[in-house]
C-alpha positions as CSV (number, residue, x, y, z in Angstrom):
1,X,-28.4,0.7,24.8
2,X,-25.3,1.3,27.0
3,X,-22.4,3.6,26.4
4,X,-20.0,1.0,25.7
5,X,-22.6,-0.8,23.0
6,X,-23.0,2.4,21.4
7,X,-19.4,3.0,21.0
8,X,-18.7,-0.2,19.5
9,X,-21.4,0.3,17.0
10,X,-19.6,3.5,16.2
11,X,-16.3,1.6,15.9
12,X,-18.1,-1.2,13.5
13,X,-19.8,1.4,11.5
14,X,-16.3,2.9,10.6
15,X,-15.0,-0.4,10.1
16,X,-17.9,-1.6,7.8
17,X,-17.7,1.3,5.6
18,X,-21.0,2.9,6.9
19,X,-19.2,6.0,8.4
20,X,-16.2,7.0,6.3
21,X,-16.8,5.2,2.9
22,X,-14.1,4.8,0.8
23,X,-16.3,6.7,-2.2
24,X,-16.3,9.8,-0.3
25,X,-12.4,9.8,0.9
26,X,-11.3,9.1,-2.8
27,X,-14.0,11.8,-4.1
28,X,-13.3,14.5,-1.6
29,X,-11.4,17.5,-2.5
30,X,-9.6,17.3,0.6
31,X,-7.8,20.4,0.5
32,X,-10.7,22.3,-0.3
33,X,-12.8,20.5,2.7
34,X,-9.9,21.6,4.9
35,X,-9.8,25.2,4.0
36,X,-13.4,25.3,4.5
37,X,-13.1,24.1,8.3
38,X,-9.4,26.3,8.7
39,X,-11.1,29.3,7.5
40,X,-14.4,29.5,8.9
41,X,-14.5,31.4,12.2
42,X,-18.0,30.2,13.3
43,X,-16.9,26.6,12.8
44,X,-13.7,26.7,14.5
45,X,-15.0,29.0,17.7
46,X,-17.7,26.0,17.6
47,X,-15.4,23.2,17.4
48,X,-13.2,24.9,20.0
49,X,-15.9,25.8,22.3
50,X,-17.4,22.1,22.4
51,X,-14.0,20.5,23.1
52,X,-13.5,22.7,25.7
53,X,-16.5,21.9,27.6
54,X,-16.3,18.2,27.0
55,X,-12.6,18.6,28.3
56,X,-13.5,20.2,31.4
57,X,-16.2,17.6,32.1
58,X,-13.8,14.5,30.7
59,X,-11.2,16.2,33.5
60,X,-13.6,15.6,36.2
61,X,-14.8,11.9,35.2
62,X,-12.8,8.9,35.1
63,X,-14.2,6.5,32.4
64,X,-13.9,2.8,33.0
65,X,-10.6,1.1,31.5
66,X,-13.0,-0.3,28.4
67,X,-14.8,3.0,28.0
68,X,-11.7,4.5,27.6
69,X,-10.1,1.5,25.4
70,X,-13.2,2.0,22.9
71,X,-13.1,5.7,22.2
72,X,-9.1,5.0,21.7
73,X,-10.0,2.3,19.5
74,X,-12.7,4.8,17.6
75,X,-9.9,7.3,17.0
76,X,-7.3,5.2,15.9
77,X,-10.2,3.5,13.1
78,X,-11.4,6.6,12.0
79,X,-7.4,7.7,11.5
80,X,-5.9,4.8,10.0
81,X,-8.9,4.5,7.7
82,X,-8.6,8.1,6.2
83,X,-4.9,8.1,6.6
84,X,-4.5,4.7,4.3
85,X,-7.4,5.8,1.8
86,X,-5.9,9.7,1.5
87,X,-2.3,9.5,2.1
88,X,-3.1,12.7,4.0
89,X,-2.5,12.5,7.6
90,X,-4.0,16.1,8.4
91,X,-7.4,15.3,7.6
92,X,-6.9,12.0,9.6
93,X,-6.2,13.7,12.4
94,X,-8.9,16.1,11.8
95,X,-11.3,13.1,11.6
96,X,-9.8,11.5,14.4
97,X,-10.1,14.4,16.6
98,X,-13.9,14.9,15.4
99,X,-14.7,11.1,16.6
100,X,-12.7,11.5,20.0
101,X,-15.2,14.9,20.4
102,X,-17.9,12.7,19.4
103,X,-17.2,9.8,21.7
104,X,-16.1,11.8,24.5
105,X,-19.4,14.1,24.6
106,X,-21.5,11.0,24.4
107,X,-20.0,9.0,27.4
108,X,-20.5,12.3,29.2
109,X,-24.1,12.7,28.3
110,X,-23.7,16.0,26.9
111,X,-26.0,17.2,24.2
112,X,-24.4,19.7,21.8
113,X,-25.8,20.7,18.3
114,X,-22.7,20.8,16.8
115,X,-21.4,17.5,17.9
116,X,-24.4,16.0,16.7
117,X,-24.0,18.2,13.5
118,X,-20.9,16.5,13.4
119,X,-22.1,13.2,13.9
120,X,-24.8,13.4,11.2
121,X,-22.5,14.5,8.6
122,X,-20.2,11.5,9.2
123,X,-23.5,9.2,9.2
124,X,-24.8,10.7,6.3
125,X,-21.3,9.8,4.4
126,X,-19.9,12.8,4.4
127,X,-17.2,14.8,6.0
128,X,-18.4,17.6,8.1
129,X,-17.9,21.1,6.5
130,X,-19.2,24.8,7.2
131,X,-21.8,25.4,7.5
132,X,-23.4,22.2,9.7
133,X,-27.1,23.2,9.7
134,X,-27.8,21.8,12.8
135,X,-25.2,23.3,14.8
136,X,-26.7,26.9,15.0
């Protein structure tokens, strides 16, 4: 499957409530979920380390305009969906940042257990909070 097809599928899964289903967002204790992520040093370190690796590689790669637009669409759709359902922009920003990290890692072909665990949590209909079992 091409990168663009995979990104389009991710976008479609978000749009069609397969990823980020409304029931999750309406029942999730948002403050607790954010506290878990904000106060877990290992989670924070793994997220930042993954971001740094992807960001450095991203600076070296020039994705085509279509791929770049698809990533933008994925992150915007995730942000808007979470924002509309929760009325909390902070968690929407976390989700959007997660999907930008996931999308860019995928485009770059970076295999990261942490990024895979983030995506797995979302595809299982959840919100990634520590500990992420597959991330270690």
